C-alpha positions in Angstrom: 0.0 0.0 -0.1 1.3 3.4 -0.9 1.7 5.7 2.1 1.9 9.5 2.5 2.4 9.5 6.2 2.8 13.1 7.5 3.0 14.6 4.1 1.3 18.1 3.8 -0.8 18.0 0.7 -2.8 20.9 -1.0 -5.4 19.9 -3.4 -7.0 22.6 -5.6 -10.5 21.9 -6.8 -10.7 19.5 -4.0 -14.4 19.7 -3.1 -15.7 17.5 -5.9 -14.9 15.1 -8.7 -11.4 14.0 -9.0 -10.2 16.3 -6.4 -12.6 15.0 -3.7 -11.7 11.4 -4.5 -7.9 12.4 -4.1 -8.7 14.2 -0.8 -10.2 11.0 0.5 -7.6 8.5 -0.9 -4.7 10.8 0.2 -6.2 11.2 3.8 -6.5 7.4 4.1 -2.8 7.2 3.1 -1.8 9.3 6.0 -1.5 12.7 4.5 -2.4 16.1 6.1 -4.8 17.2 3.3 -5.8 20.8 2.7 -8.8 21.1 0.4 -8.9 24.4 -1.7 -12.1 25.2 -3.5 -14.6 28.0 -4.1 -17.5 25.8 -3.0 -17.4 26.2 0.8 -20.5 24.0 1.4 -19.0 20.9 -0.2 -15.5 21.7 0.8 -16.3 22.1 4.5 -18.4 19.0 4.5 -15.8 16.9 2.9 -13.0 18.3 5.1 -15.0 17.6 8.3 -15.6 14.1 7.0 -11.9 13.4 6.4 -10.5 15.4 9.3 -8.8 17.7 6.7 -8.5 21.5 6.4 -10.6 23.5 4.0 -9.8 26.9 2.5 -12.2 28.8 0.4 -10.3 30.4 -2.4 -10.6 31.9 -5.9 -7.6 29.9 -7.3 -7.2 32.6 -10.1 -6.7 35.4 -7.5 -3.2 36.1 -6.5 -4.2 37.6 -3.2 -6.4 34.7 -2.2 -3.8 32.1 -3.2 -1.1 33.9 -1.3 -3.5 34.1 1.9 -4.0 30.3 1.6 -0.3 29.5 1.3 0.5 31.9 4.2 -0.9 29.2 6.5 2.0 26.8 5.7 5.6 26.7 6.5 6.2 23.6 4.5 4.4 21.9 1.7 5.2 18.4 0.4 2.6 18.0 -2.3 0.7 20.6 -4.6 -2.0 18.9 -6.6 -3.2 21.6 -9.2 -6.4 19.9 -9.9 -8.8 22.9 -10.3 -10.3 23.4 -13.7 -13.4 24.3 -15.6 -14.9 23.6 -19.0 -17.8 25.9 -20.1 -20.0 24.0 -22.6 -22.0 26.3 -24.8 -19.6 29.2 -24.2 -16.3 27.7 -25.0 -16.0 26.8 -28.7 -14.2 27.7 -31.9 -11.6 30.4 -31.5 -13.6 32.7 -33.8 -16.7 32.2 -31.7 -15.4 32.5 -28.2 -16.4 35.6 -26.2 -13.1 37.3 -24.9 -14.5 37.1 -21.3 -15.0 33.3 -21.6 -11.4 32.9 -22.9 -10.0 35.0 -20.0 -12.1 33.1 -17.4 -11.0 29.6 -18.6 -7.4 30.7 -18.7 -7.6 32.3 -15.3 -9.1 29.2 -13.5 -7.2 26.4 -15.5 -3.8 27.9 -16.2 -3.3 31.0 -13.9 -4.2 28.8 -10.9 -1.3 26.5 -11.7 1.0 29.5 -12.1 0.0 31.0 -8.8 0.1 27.9 -6.7 3.6 27.0 -8.2 4.9 30.5 -8.0 4.1 31.0 -4.3 4.1 27.2 -3.3 7.4 26.1 -4.7 9.5 28.3 -2.3 7.9 26.3 0.5 9.1 23.1 -1.1 12.6 24.1 -2.0 14.2 23.1 1.3 12.8 19.6 1.7 11.8 18.8 -1.9 8.3 17.6 -2.9 5.8 16.7 -5.6 3.8 18.9 -7.9 1.0 17.2 -9.8 -0.7 19.1 -12.5 -3.9 18.2 -14.2 -4.1 18.4 -18.0 -6.4 16.5 -20.3 -6.6 14.5 -23.5 -7.3 17.9 -24.9 -3.8 18.9 -24.1 -2.3 16.0 -26.1 -4.5 15.6 -29.2 -6.6 18.1 -31.2 -10.2 18.3 -30.1 -12.5 20.8 -31.9 -15.1 23.0 -30.2 -13.3 23.9 -27.0 -10.4 26.1 -27.9 -9.9 27.9 -24.6 -10.0 24.6 -22.7 -7.5 22.9 -25.1 -5.3 25.9 -25.0 -5.0 25.7 -21.1 -4.3 22.1 -21.0 -1.7 22.1 -23.7 0.0 24.9 -21.8 0.0 22.8 -18.6 1.6 19.9 -20.3 4.5 22.1 -21.5 4.6 24.1 -18.2 5.0 20.7 -16.3 8.1 19.9 -18.4 9.7 23.2 -17.9 9.0 23.1 -14.1 10.5 19.6 -13.9 13.6 20.7 -15.7 14.1 23.8 -13.6 13.2 22.6 -10.1 14.4 19.0 -10.1 17.7 20.2 -8.7 15.7 21.0 -5.5 14.3 17.5 -5.4 11.0 18.9 -6.6 9.3 16.5 -9.0 6.7 17.9 -11.3 4.4 15.5 -13.2 1.2 15.8 -15.2 -2.0 13.6 -15.3 -4.0 13.8 -18.5 -7.4 12.3 -17.9 -10.2 11.7 -20.4 -13.7 10.1 -20.3 -13.7 10.2 -16.4 -17.2 10.2 -15.0 -17.3 13.5 -13.1 -19.9 16.2 -13.0 -18.0 18.2 -15.6 -17.9 15.3 -18.1 -21.7 14.7 -17.5 -22.3 18.3 -18.1 -20.1 18.7 -21.2 -21.0 15.4 -22.8 -23.7 13.3 -21.4 -26.1 16.1 -21.1 -25.6 17.0 -24.7 -28.2 15.4 -27.0 -25.7 15.2 -29.9 -23.1 13.2 -27.9 -23.4 9.4 -28.7 -21.9 7.8 -25.6 -22.3 4.2 -27.0 -20.4 5.0 -30.1 -17.8 7.0 -28.1 -17.1 4.0 -25.9 -17.2 1.6 -28.8 -15.1 3.4 -31.3 -12.8 5.7 -29.4 -12.3 4.1 -25.9 -10.2 0.8 -26.0 -11.4 -0.2 -22.5 -15.0 0.4 -23.6 -16.0 2.2 -20.5 -15.7 5.5 -18.6 -13.1 5.9 -16.0 -13.8 7.0 -12.4 -12.4 9.9 -10.2 -10.9 7.3 -8.0 -8.8 5.8 -10.7 -7.3 9.1 -11.5 -6.8 9.8 -7.8 -4.8 6.5 -7.5 -2.4 7.8 -10.2 -2.0 11.1 -8.2 -1.4 9.1 -5.1 1.5 7.4 -6.8 3.0 10.6 -8.1 2.8 12.2 -4.6 4.5 9.4 -2.9 8.1 8.3 -2.6 7.3 5.3 -4.9 7.6 7.9 -7.7 10.8 9.3 -6.5 12.5 9.1 -10.0 9.5 10.2 -12.0 9.9 13.8 -13.2 8.4 15.6 -16.2 6.1 12.7 -17.0 2.7 13.2 -18.7 0.6 10.3 -17.8 -2.5 9.7 -20.0 -5.1 8.4 -17.7 -7.7 7.8 -20.3 -8.3 4.1 -21.0 -6.2 4.4 -24.2 -8.3 7.1 -25.9 -5.3 9.3 -27.0 -3.4 6.4 -28.6 -6.4 5.1 -30.5 -7.5 6.0 -34.0 -10.7 4.3 -34.8 -11.7 0.9 -33.2 -14.0 0.1 -36.0 -10.9 -0.9 -37.9 -10.3 -3.7 -35.5 -11.2 -7.2 -36.7 -14.2 -8.5 -34.7 -13.9 -11.7 -32.7 
């Protein structure tokens, strides 16, 4: 069993979805978890259940991020998990409203910048692990969500730059790129869309023929946070059931 005994962990976007699953799994592994989220109701409830700390925070606000991090003298793990996709508002670059573009970049990318900028100094003495959340949209071309894909592609490359720069301080930076994980955001962006054919998607695009769970992604994050991943730095782990390596499964000869 992977253990995080005594490690001080911050999880952004930790009140729901993958973040909440990670908060629970990390807590069970012995970590001192701090949940950072704008949703105080869910965040406080989860924190009380887990014996964790909760900080209400707009992760795109420099002042609020600095206020949160001011509560720590040391951090062992920063899990930059906060992110949004805005269906119906995100879209083709020629159609996206500038305010939508700015909002998606602020939450998805600026939050990573802020937590790394002000969090890394708290890791430099003892080392640590930074885990960034990208997406299949940061690895392959996906039409119709250009603001989202821009942020996720940037996170992939920022992960590599951070890994190269801060590895000398024994700070490992890695990235998880999920896809087809059954979270509220996926339900909102795909399953609630009448034009999305879930059956065909699973049959033709998803080699495992099913959606993933938040817990499956959180287990990957647990590994990256732990000493078991002590020589893993700059990795981009596609946690997607094989979606990003697949062309069209209809080409496979049927049994």
